[in-house]
C-alpha positions in Angstrom: 0.4 0.1 -0.1 1.2 4.0 -0.7 0.4 6.4 1.0 0.5 10.1 -0.9 0.0 13.3 0.5 -1.0 15.7 -2.4 -3.7 15.9 -4.7 -1.0 15.4 -7.3 0.5 12.2 -6.1 -3.3 11.1 -5.4 -4.6 11.7 -9.1 -1.9 10.4 -10.6 -1.6 7.2 -8.6 -5.6 6.8 -10.0 -4.9 7.4 -13.6 -2.0 4.7 -13.8 -4.8 2.0 -11.7 -7.2 3.3 -14.6 -4.8 3.0 -17.3 -4.6 -0.7 -16.2 -8.2 -1.5 -16.6 -8.8 -0.9 -12.6 -11.9 0.1 -11.3 -11.9 2.8 -8.2 -13.5 2.8 -4.6 -13.0 5.0 -2.4 -13.5 4.7 1.5 -13.4 8.4 3.3 -12.3 8.2 7.1 -10.9 10.6 9.8 -8.6 7.7 10.9 -8.1 6.5 14.2 -9.6 3.3 12.7 -11.3 0.5 14.2 -13.2 -2.8 12.6 -15.7 -0.7 11.8 -14.0 1.0 9.1 -12.0 -2.0 8.1 -15.0 -3.8 7.2 -15.7 -0.7 5.1 -12.4 -1.4 3.5 -12.6 -4.9 2.6 -16.2 -4.6 1.0 -14.8 -2.0 -1.0 -11.7 -4.3 -2.0 -14.0 -7.1 -3.0 -16.2 -4.7 -5.5 -13.3 -2.8 -7.1 -9.8 -4.0 -8.7 -8.4 -1.1 -6.5 -9.6 0.8 -3.2 -8.9 4.2 -2.1 -8.9 5.6 1.5 -8.4 8.9 3.1 -7.6 9.7 6.2 -8.3 13.3 7.1 -9.6 15.4 10.1 -12.0 17.8 8.4 -12.1 21.3 10.0 -15.2 22.2 8.4 -17.8 19.2 9.9 -16.6 20.4 13.9 -18.0 23.1 15.5 -16.0 25.6 17.9 -16.7 23.8 20.8 -16.5 19.8 19.1 -13.2 17.7 19.9 -11.1 18.8 16.2 -7.9 19.3 18.8 -8.4 16.7 20.8 -9.5 14.0 17.6 -7.5 10.8 18.1 -4.6 11.0 15.1 -3.1 7.3 14.5 -1.4 7.8 11.4 1.0 4.6 11.7 -1.3 1.7 13.0 -4.1 3.3 10.7 -1.4 2.4 8.3 -0.8 -1.0 9.3 -4.6 -1.9 9.3 -5.6 -0.5 5.9 -2.5 -2.6 4.9 -3.9 -5.7 6.2 -7.9 -5.0 4.7 -6.9 -4.8 1.1 -6.3 -0.8 0.9 -3.8 0.5 -2.5 -3.5 3.9 -1.7 -4.3 5.9 1.0 -4.5 9.8 1.1 -3.3 11.6 4.1 -3.6 15.2 3.1 -2.4 18.0 5.7 -5.2 20.9 5.9 -3.4 23.3 3.8 -3.5 20.5 0.9 -6.9 20.2 1.1 -8.0 23.9 1.7 -5.0 25.7 0.3 -7.1 29.7 -0.1 -8.1 29.2 3.7 -11.1 28.2 5.7 -12.9 31.1 5.1 -12.6 31.7 1.4 -13.5 27.8 0.7 -16.5 27.3 -1.7 -19.3 25.5 1.0 -21.8 22.7 -0.3 -25.0 22.4 1.4 -27.6 19.2 0.8 -30.9 20.8 1.9 -33.4 18.4 3.4 -32.0 15.6 4.5 -28.9 17.6 6.6 -32.1 19.4 8.7 -32.6 18.3 12.3 -30.9 15.3 13.9 -27.2 15.5 14.0 -27.8 18.5 11.8 -29.4 20.4 13.9 -27.4 19.4 17.3 -24.0 20.4 15.2 -24.6 23.3 12.7 -22.9 23.3 9.4 -21.7 19.8 10.4 -23.0 18.6 7.4 -22.2 21.8 4.6 -18.3 20.4 6.1 -19.5 16.9 5.1 -20.8 17.4 2.2 -17.6 19.6 0.7 -14.9 17.6 2.2 -16.7 14.8 0.5 -17.2 16.4 -3.3 -13.9 17.0 -3.3 -12.4 14.0 -2.5 -15.0 12.3 -5.0 -13.7 15.4 -7.7 -9.7 13.9 -6.9 -10.4 10.9 -6.9 -13.2 10.3 -9.3 -14.2 7.0 -8.3 -17.0 4.2 -9.5 -17.9 3.3 -5.9 -17.5 5.1 -2.5 -18.1 3.1 0.8 -19.6 4.5 3.9 -20.9 3.2 7.3 -24.5 3.0 8.0 -23.8 4.0 12.3 -23.7 7.4 10.6 -27.3 7.4 8.9 -27.9 10.7 8.3 -24.4 11.3 6.3 -25.1 8.7 4.5 -28.6 9.9 3.6 -26.7 13.7 2.4 -24.1 12.2 0.7 -26.7 9.9 -1.0 -28.4 12.7 -2.0 -25.1 14.7 -3.1 -24.5 12.0 -5.6 -27.8 11.9 -6.9 -28.5 16.1 -7.4 -25.2 16.3 -8.9 -25.4 13.6 -10.9 -22.2 12.5 -10.3 -21.3 9.0 -11.6 -20.4 7.2 -8.3 -22.3 4.3 -6.6 -22.8 4.8 -3.1 -22.7 1.5 -0.9 -23.9 1.7 2.6 -22.6 -1.0 5.0 -24.0 -2.2 8.3 -22.9 -0.7 11.5 -20.1 -3.1 12.9 -20.9 -3.9 17.0 -19.1 -4.8 19.8 -19.8 -7.8 21.9 -22.7 -6.3 24.0 -24.1 -4.0 21.2 -22.0 -0.9 21.4 -21.6 0.5 17.9 -18.1 0.7 17.4 -16.8 4.2 16.9 -13.4 6.6 17.6 -14.6 8.6 20.1 -15.9 5.8 22.0 -12.0 5.7 23.3 -13.0 8.5 25.4 -15.2 6.5 27.6 -13.5 5.8 31.1 -14.6 1.9 31.8 -17.4 3.3 34.1 -18.8 4.7 31.2 -18.1 2.2 28.5 -20.0 -0.4 30.5 -22.5 2.0 30.6 -22.7 2.6 26.9 -24.7 -0.1 25.2 -27.9 0.6 27.0 -28.1 2.6 24.1 -28.7 0.4 21.4 -30.7 -2.0 23.9 -33.2 1.1 24.3 -33.3 1.1 20.9 -33.7 -2.3 20.2 -37.0 -2.3 22.6 -38.6 0.5 20.7 -38.1 -0.9 18.0 -39.8 -4.5 19.2 -42.8 -2.3 20.7 -43.3 -1.1 16.9 -42.8 -4.1 15.5 -45.6 -5.1 17.9 -47.9 -2.5 16.8 -47.2 -0.1 19.2 -47.8 3.7 16.7 -47.9 6.5 19.2 -44.4 7.3 18.0 -44.3 10.4 20.3 -45.5 8.9 23.5 -42.9 5.9 22.9 -40.0 8.4 22.0 -40.8 9.9 25.3 -41.4 6.5 27.5 -37.4 5.4 25.5 -35.8 8.9 26.4 -36.6 8.2 29.8 -35.1 4.8 30.3 -31.9 6.4 28.7 -32.1 9.0 31.1 -32.5 6.4 33.8 -29.2 4.6 32.6 -27.2 7.7 33.4 -26.8 8.7 29.8 -28.3 12.8 28.6 -30.3 11.8 25.2 -29.3 14.5 22.5 -32.4 13.5 20.5 -34.4 10.4 19.4 -36.1 10.5 16.4 -38.5 7.9 14.3 -38.0 9.0 10.6 -39.0 7.4 7.8 -35.8 5.6 6.3 -35.2 7.2 2.8 -36.5 10.9 2.8 -35.5 11.5 6.7 -38.8 13.1 7.5 -41.0 12.4 10.4 -42.5 9.2 10.2 -46.2 8.6 10.3 -48.1 5.8 12.0 -48.5 4.6 8.0 -44.6 4.5 6.7 -43.2 1.3 6.5 -39.5 1.9 5.9 -38.3 3.2 9.4 -34.9 4.8 11.2 -35.0 5.5 14.8 -32.0 7.4 15.2 -30.3 8.5 18.3 -27.7 10.9 20.0 -27.0 10.9 23.4 -24.0 12.1 25.6 -22.3 9.9 28.0 -20.2 12.6 30.1 -18.5 14.6 27.6 -18.8 12.3 25.1 -21.1 12.3 22.3 -22.5 8.8 20.8 -25.1 8.2 17.6 -26.7 4.5 17.1 -29.7 3.9 14.8 -31.7 1.0 14.2 -33.6 0.9 10.5 -36.9 -1.2 10.6 -39.3 -2.6 7.3 -42.8 -2.9 8.0 -43.9 -4.1 5.1 -44.4 -7.0 6.4 -46.1 -7.0 9.4 -49.7 -7.0 9.1 
């Protein structure tokens, strides 16, 4: 696996792969890789001949009081994991390489609709930063396939909408969330948790499962279900940021008649913010 740090080197390596008749995939990351990221790279390697991964802690998607400066940067360990997973090329640029004219003068990409509410409501400007950096990466690599995790369900919806609305010839593939044995969704931010907090964290997924079971057995008063579930989350020692039941395709608020749903949640344990989701297909339930 080669590692490059400039757009020129990246484009040259991809052009060489294209010249050899290879199709290309891209797995964008912010590094500090875990088994969830590895699964994305492995999926990309199954589907294409040449896998590009990127590691870039993108300042545009962090708010003023968020963890940009403290976000873990573990390049050497990440390179070993990527190599093992079948990555062919790592793009690890500096902020100056990605935004050579500065952040304030950078053209921004905004995806309306699906970016609103949920994490978009709690983190203003976050998805503008995501959409902007992903658009730049797509322009640099021009992949046939881009692979993202479903844990960041709203992010995946934003990227799919971006690709559709801007007519990008890229297939976007979502990979199911990878979880620890106790159900906690793997996340780079899990490393912020103390041992006591880590023991509490799986309660978030258990409460999602309980809510999903209630819906699958016929409960449709979503407002009341959310109140009850938030109360359980709080009783477990977590602080809910949001908990919502939405249409899985549009991310609009769900009605009792909708059949494809996503339950999305964000909650704080101490100062650490965790997100998770579950999708439900009620089409076969009568």
